[in-house]
N, C-alpha and C positions, 0 to 999 in steps of 0.2 A: 680644247687644246690637246694636241697630240702628245704621246708619251715622250717622244724624242725632243720636242720643243720644251716640254716641262723639265726634262732632265737637263737640257742645256741652260735653261733659266736658273735652275737650282745650283748647278755648278758655277755659273757666273756669279750668283749671289754669294755663295760660300767663298769663292776666290776673293771677292771684294772685301768681305768681312775679314778674311785672313790677312789681307794686305793693309788692314787698318783704315780702309776708306769709308767705314761706317762711322758717322759722327752723331753725337748726342747733344741736343740743345734743350734748355729749359725755357719755357715761355710762361711768364707770369699771367695770372688771371686776376683782373682787378674788379673790385666792387665799386661801381661808379657812384653810388650813393655815399659810401664812407670814404671813398678815395684811398683805399688800401688794397694791398695784394692779399687775396683770400686763399689762393692756391697756385700751384704750378702744374704744367703738363709737360711731359717729356716728348720731344720730337726727334725722330731718327731721320737722318739725312745721309745721302750717299754722295761721295765726291768722285767725279769722273776723272779721266786722264787729263783733261784740260783745266781741272781745278774748279769747275762749276759744281754747284751743290744742287741735288735733285731729291725729291721725295723717294723713299725706297719702295718702288713699285713691286720689287721682288717679294715683299711680305705677303702679297696676295697669293703668289705662287706657293710660298712655303705653307701658308694656311690651308691650301688645297690638299697638301699631303700630311697635314697635322704635325708640322715641325714647329 
């Protein structure tokens, strides 16, 4: 990935975060034997301009620069 592309991806991600478009969902993890919730995992999602929810692919970009 070129530096300019990386910088544009980072800026776009930071803008979305600052606009409150980053959503957090909790997903239960069930034990099928005991039929109980044993844990939860946090899922980050990004809301686009049309209101659709997408996985935050920008996290891969941020991890490349250790943010």
